[in-house]
Residue frames as qw, qx, qy, qz and C-alpha x, y, z in Angstrom:
[[0.610, 0.226, 0.730, -0.208, -14.54, 99.94, 103.52],
 [0.612, 0.728, 0.113, -0.289, -15.38, 101.47, 100.19],
 [0.164, 0.755, -0.600, -0.208, -11.73, 101.41, 99.08],
 [0.361, -0.237, 0.902, -0.010, -11.35, 97.66, 99.88],
 [0.647, 0.450, 0.570, -0.234, -14.55, 96.86, 97.99],
 [0.475, 0.818, -0.163, -0.281, -13.34, 98.81, 94.96],
 [0.040, -0.610, 0.778, 0.142, -9.97, 97.03, 95.02],
 [0.520, 0.037, 0.847, -0.100, -11.71, 93.62, 95.18],
 [0.631, 0.643, 0.340, -0.270, -13.99, 94.54, 92.27],
 [0.313, 0.812, -0.418, -0.260, -11.07, 95.77, 90.13],
 [0.217, -0.424, 0.877, 0.068, -9.11, 92.59, 90.81],
 [0.585, 0.253, 0.754, -0.158, -12.07, 90.38, 89.94],
 [0.573, 0.757, 0.194, -0.246, -13.05, 92.28, 86.80],
 [0.208, 0.819, -0.495, -0.204, -9.47, 92.73, 85.66],
 [0.964, 0.150, -0.218, -0.010, -8.74, 89.05, 86.01],
 [0.236, 0.650, -0.601, 0.401, -5.67, 89.81, 88.12],
 [0.883, -0.438, 0.059, -0.160, -5.10, 86.82, 90.33],
 [0.033, 0.718, -0.695, 0.036, -1.52, 86.29, 91.43],
 [0.981, -0.019, 0.080, -0.175, -0.56, 82.70, 90.83],
 [0.093, -0.624, 0.766, 0.120, 2.46, 80.48, 91.16],
 [0.768, 0.084, 0.612, -0.172, 0.46, 77.38, 90.28],
 [0.155, 0.442, -0.682, -0.562, 1.54, 75.59, 87.15],
 [0.883, 0.204, 0.023, -0.423, -0.56, 73.38, 84.91],
 [0.344, -0.364, 0.849, 0.171, 0.75, 69.87, 84.32],
 [0.793, 0.368, -0.167, -0.457, 0.09, 67.97, 81.09],
 [0.495, -0.303, 0.811, 0.077, 0.83, 64.27, 80.99],
 [0.647, 0.335, -0.489, -0.481, 0.85, 62.13, 77.86],
 [0.614, -0.247, 0.710, -0.241, -0.15, 58.60, 78.73],
 [0.623, 0.298, -0.603, -0.399, 0.01, 55.35, 76.80],
 [0.653, -0.220, 0.648, -0.323, -1.32, 52.02, 78.00],
 [0.588, 0.362, -0.627, -0.361, -0.63, 48.80, 76.17],
 [0.611, -0.234, 0.703, -0.278, -1.61, 45.23, 76.97],
 [0.370, 0.281, -0.775, -0.429, -1.38, 41.98, 75.05],
 [0.233, -0.269, -0.934, 0.035, -4.04, 40.15, 76.97],
 [0.329, -0.675, -0.449, -0.484, -7.26, 40.95, 78.82],
 [0.567, -0.466, -0.453, 0.506, -5.56, 41.84, 82.10],
 [0.108, -0.966, -0.183, 0.145, -5.61, 45.35, 83.58],
 [0.626, 0.342, -0.005, 0.701, -3.03, 47.79, 82.18],
 [0.348, -0.869, -0.225, 0.273, -1.70, 50.75, 84.17],
 [0.490, 0.527, -0.055, 0.692, 0.26, 53.93, 83.42],
 [0.455, -0.777, -0.259, 0.350, 1.70, 56.25, 86.12],
 [0.282, 0.921, -0.079, 0.257, 3.20, 59.71, 85.67],
 [0.746, -0.031, -0.275, 0.605, 6.76, 60.50, 86.62],
 [0.111, 0.222, -0.168, 0.954, 5.95, 64.11, 87.59],
 [0.149, -0.567, -0.755, 0.294, 3.34, 65.59, 89.90],
 [0.054, -0.742, -0.257, -0.616, 0.98, 68.54, 89.95],
 [0.053, 0.315, -0.507, 0.800, 1.37, 70.87, 92.92],
 [0.405, -0.465, -0.787, 0.030, -0.68, 69.70, 95.89],
 [0.242, -0.363, -0.498, 0.749, -2.52, 71.67, 98.56],
 [0.168, -0.053, -0.222, -0.959, -4.82, 73.75, 96.36],
 [0.457, 0.195, 0.600, -0.627, -8.55, 73.86, 97.13],
 [0.734, 0.522, 0.293, -0.322, -9.55, 73.18, 93.55],
 [0.324, -0.297, 0.710, 0.550, -8.26, 71.74, 90.29],
 [0.680, 0.540, -0.008, -0.496, -9.48, 72.00, 86.71],
 [0.472, -0.246, 0.792, 0.299, -8.72, 69.17, 84.32],
 [0.672, 0.525, -0.193, -0.486, -9.01, 68.27, 80.63],
 [0.531, -0.240, 0.792, 0.184, -8.37, 64.93, 79.01],
 [0.647, 0.558, -0.204, -0.477, -8.34, 63.65, 75.46],
 [0.821, -0.037, 0.541, 0.178, -7.74, 60.33, 73.76],
 [0.243, 0.746, -0.395, -0.478, -5.37, 60.65, 70.82],
 [0.339, 0.355, -0.839, -0.234, -4.74, 57.00, 70.04],
 [0.736, -0.081, 0.545, -0.394, -6.66, 53.74, 70.28],
 [0.559, 0.421, -0.626, -0.344, -5.86, 50.51, 68.52],
 [0.893, -0.205, 0.347, -0.199, -6.04, 46.75, 68.71],
 [0.058, -0.501, 0.825, 0.256, -3.44, 44.13, 67.87],
 [0.876, 0.237, 0.022, -0.419, -4.87, 41.68, 65.35],
 [0.256, -0.435, 0.854, 0.126, -3.42, 38.22, 64.97],
 [0.862, 0.301, -0.101, -0.395, -4.03, 35.63, 62.30],
 [0.753, -0.318, 0.560, 0.132, -2.51, 32.17, 62.38],
 [0.757, 0.414, 0.419, 0.282, -2.33, 32.19, 58.58],
 [0.419, 0.734, 0.099, 0.525, -0.84, 35.66, 58.10],
 [0.343, 0.291, -0.345, 0.824, 0.82, 38.69, 59.64],
 [0.318, -0.695, -0.552, 0.332, -0.14, 40.39, 62.89],
 [0.245, 0.365, 0.104, 0.892, -0.66, 44.16, 62.96],
 [0.000, 0.381, 0.479, -0.791, -2.07, 47.15, 64.84],
 [0.030, 0.543, 0.654, 0.526, -5.49, 48.32, 63.71],
 [0.023, -0.092, 0.256, -0.962, -6.77, 51.80, 64.70],
 [0.184, -0.550, -0.811, -0.069, -10.13, 51.97, 66.53],
 [0.115, -0.250, -0.292, 0.916, -10.15, 55.62, 67.66],
 [0.289, -0.051, -0.356, -0.887, -12.81, 56.54, 65.10],
 [0.500, -0.318, -0.766, -0.249, -15.08, 53.84, 66.56],
 [0.314, -0.350, -0.628, 0.620, -15.11, 55.48, 70.00],
 [0.025, -0.865, -0.477, -0.157, -17.93, 57.94, 70.69],
 [0.247, 0.663, -0.113, 0.697, -16.86, 61.60, 70.89],
 [0.506, -0.734, 0.106, -0.440, -18.03, 61.95, 74.50],
 [0.932, -0.328, 0.072, 0.138, -15.75, 59.04, 75.41],
 [0.745, 0.340, -0.018, 0.573, -12.71, 60.66, 73.75],
 [0.209, 0.417, -0.187, 0.865, -12.63, 64.07, 75.45],
 [0.480, -0.714, -0.509, -0.032, -13.71, 65.57, 78.73],
 [0.210, 0.408, -0.326, 0.826, -13.12, 68.27, 81.31],
 [0.559, -0.677, -0.455, -0.147, -14.22, 69.24, 84.76],
 [0.054, -0.680, 0.413, -0.603, -13.29, 70.56, 88.18],
 [0.735, -0.270, -0.598, 0.169, -12.43, 68.88, 91.43],
 [0.358, -0.856, 0.154, -0.339, -12.39, 70.24, 94.96],
 [0.423, -0.662, 0.616, -0.059, -8.91, 69.08, 95.87],
 [0.455, 0.357, -0.802, -0.150, -7.11, 65.81, 95.28],
 [0.380, -0.063, 0.781, 0.492, -7.59, 62.98, 94.43],
 [0.492, 0.393, -0.170, -0.758, -9.29, 63.49, 91.08],
 [0.489, 0.101, 0.865, 0.042, -11.31, 60.60, 89.64],
 [0.448, 0.477, -0.255, -0.712, -12.20, 60.64, 85.95],
 [0.627, 0.120, 0.767, 0.066, -13.84, 57.86, 83.96],
 [0.387, 0.488, -0.405, -0.669, -13.55, 57.95, 80.22],
 [0.506, 0.183, -0.772, -0.338, -14.82, 55.17, 77.99],
 [0.489, -0.144, 0.676, -0.532, -17.12, 53.79, 80.65],
 [0.694, 0.223, 0.671, -0.139, -18.01, 50.38, 79.38],
 [0.224, 0.550, -0.499, -0.631, -16.55, 51.21, 75.98],
 [0.660, 0.180, 0.729, -0.019, -18.22, 48.92, 73.53],
 [0.433, 0.571, -0.396, -0.574, -17.31, 49.07, 69.90],
 [0.935, 0.179, -0.198, -0.235, -17.60, 45.96, 67.75],
 [0.899, 0.135, -0.367, 0.199, -15.56, 43.13, 69.24],
 [0.480, 0.116, -0.502, 0.710, -13.93, 44.93, 72.18],
 [0.393, -0.830, -0.226, -0.324, -15.03, 46.47, 75.47],
 [0.584, -0.002, -0.428, 0.690, -13.06, 48.12, 78.27],
 [0.281, -0.925, -0.254, 0.009, -13.18, 50.81, 80.96],
 [0.519, 0.396, -0.203, 0.730, -10.64, 53.63, 81.05],
 [0.460, -0.829, -0.269, 0.168, -10.02, 55.32, 84.40],
 [0.426, 0.529, -0.185, 0.710, -7.95, 58.50, 84.63],
 [0.545, -0.794, -0.268, 0.013, -7.02, 60.07, 87.93],
 [0.259, 0.645, -0.419, 0.584, -4.63, 62.06, 90.07],
 [0.659, -0.317, -0.602, 0.321, -3.52, 60.68, 93.45],
 [0.379, -0.909, -0.158, 0.078, -3.40, 62.79, 96.62],
 [0.625, -0.428, 0.243, 0.606, 0.35, 62.95, 95.98],
 [0.242, 0.768, -0.139, -0.576, -0.36, 64.75, 92.67],
 [0.185, -0.274, 0.838, 0.435, 0.75, 61.89, 90.40],
 [0.658, 0.286, -0.163, -0.678, -1.36, 61.07, 87.36],
 [0.383, -0.091, 0.919, 0.036, -2.54, 57.57, 86.54],
 [0.646, 0.245, -0.301, -0.657, -4.44, 55.84, 83.75],
 [0.370, -0.125, 0.910, -0.141, -5.89, 52.36, 84.01],
 [0.596, 0.141, -0.496, -0.615, -7.54, 50.16, 81.42],
 [0.271, -0.098, 0.897, -0.337, -9.66, 47.41, 82.98],
 [0.637, 0.346, 0.566, -0.393, -12.57, 45.07, 82.33],
 [0.243, 0.513, -0.577, -0.588, -11.07, 44.33, 78.90],
 [0.742, 0.192, 0.630, -0.122, -12.86, 41.84, 76.68],
 [0.074, 0.444, -0.622, -0.641, -11.55, 40.91, 73.27],
 [0.808, 0.351, 0.389, -0.270, -13.41, 39.30, 70.41],
 [0.599, 0.059, 0.577, 0.552, -12.53, 38.87, 66.77],
 [0.297, 0.697, -0.076, -0.648, -12.44, 41.17, 63.74],
 [0.697, 0.501, -0.385, -0.339, -13.19, 39.22, 60.61],
 [0.915, 0.125, -0.370, 0.103, -10.63, 36.42, 60.35],
 [0.349, 0.463, -0.519, 0.628, -8.43, 38.00, 63.02],
 [0.605, -0.572, -0.509, 0.217, -8.33, 37.50, 66.77],
 [0.060, -0.863, 0.176, -0.470, -7.92, 40.63, 68.91],
 [0.829, -0.185, -0.402, 0.341, -5.05, 39.86, 71.28],
 [0.455, -0.263, -0.243, 0.815, -3.96, 43.29, 72.52],
 [0.072, 0.902, 0.374, 0.204, -4.92, 46.92, 72.80],
 [0.453, -0.062, -0.132, 0.880, -3.24, 50.30, 73.09],
 [0.067, -0.908, -0.399, -0.106, -4.81, 53.54, 74.36],
 [0.494, -0.052, -0.106, 0.861, -3.02, 56.89, 74.44],
 [0.033, -0.862, -0.387, -0.327, -3.93, 60.46, 75.25],
 [0.248, 0.362, -0.302, 0.847, -3.30, 63.57, 77.32],
 [0.454, -0.715, -0.524, 0.090, -4.38, 64.64, 80.80],
 [0.228, 0.458, -0.164, 0.843, -3.96, 68.28, 81.90],
 [0.476, -0.671, -0.532, 0.203, -4.47, 69.39, 85.50],
 [0.178, 0.574, -0.069, 0.796, -4.47, 73.06, 86.57],
 [0.334, -0.386, -0.630, 0.586, -4.31, 74.03, 90.25],
 [0.062, -0.757, -0.409, -0.506, -6.80, 76.76, 91.11],
 [0.406, -0.174, -0.448, 0.777, -5.20, 79.25, 93.53],
 [0.126, -0.400, -0.210, -0.883, -7.76, 81.92, 92.66],
 [0.598, -0.572, -0.512, -0.228, -10.19, 80.48, 95.19],
 [0.636, -0.398, -0.363, 0.552, -7.75, 80.95, 98.07],
 [0.266, 0.087, 0.033, 0.959, -6.86, 84.45, 96.93],
 [0.293, -0.466, -0.357, -0.755, -10.48, 85.54, 96.62],
 [0.655, -0.565, -0.501, 0.031, -11.39, 84.00, 99.99],
 [0.539, -0.235, -0.251, 0.769, -8.52, 85.97, 101.53],
 [0.028, 0.245, 0.166, 0.955, -9.80, 89.19, 99.95],
 [0.495, -0.560, -0.485, -0.454, -13.29, 88.47, 101.25],
 [0.665, -0.458, -0.449, 0.383, -11.84, 87.98, 104.73],
 [0.342, -0.021, -0.087, 0.935, -10.10, 91.34, 104.48],
 [0.226, -0.442, -0.342, -0.798, -13.37, 93.01, 103.55],
 [0.638, -0.585, -0.475, -0.155, -15.12, 91.55, 106.62],
 [0.616, -0.312, -0.322, 0.648, -12.24, 92.47, 108.93],
 [0.161, 0.158, 0.077, 0.971, -12.24, 96.02, 107.60],
 [0.388, -0.522, -0.440, -0.620, -16.01, 96.21, 107.93],
 [0.666, -0.517, -0.510, 0.173, -15.89, 95.01, 111.54],
 [0.476, -0.173, -0.223, 0.833, -13.40, 97.73, 112.51],
 [0.012, -0.173, -0.161, -0.972, -15.49, 100.59, 111.06]]
């Protein structure tokens, strides 16, 4: 009993947790030229079947397409106008799917939208821009938007490993 407890303590304190789980980082970009919902889906998946997942996300690009009937059209960056808490985030989920809302009701001058990030039960990442409302910027009409960023998901096998060790301790204790 004492030996099993010592082994568990050493493993926990030493940070030794055997793992075959791999983190997945997706770079997403969503672009739309009207106020309809835009969607991005990953072409790779995170490993499924783990009891927990950690995730981080970050917006790296945000812009609007400005159009003027009298002049040129161009992309205008709006990333600096988005609040910091709407540009980055992290958390944990007990299994899949993972639901993350960034930019909830984003409202900077002349545009509003909702960004949803998530991971399906199949492990595929998605990003969706919805509830988009465009206005104007000076003499220009906003007619499109582009949002880009990164989403990282890390399976958490440590939980299963530690639960297994705890089970061994109780089995050993029961025998003695």
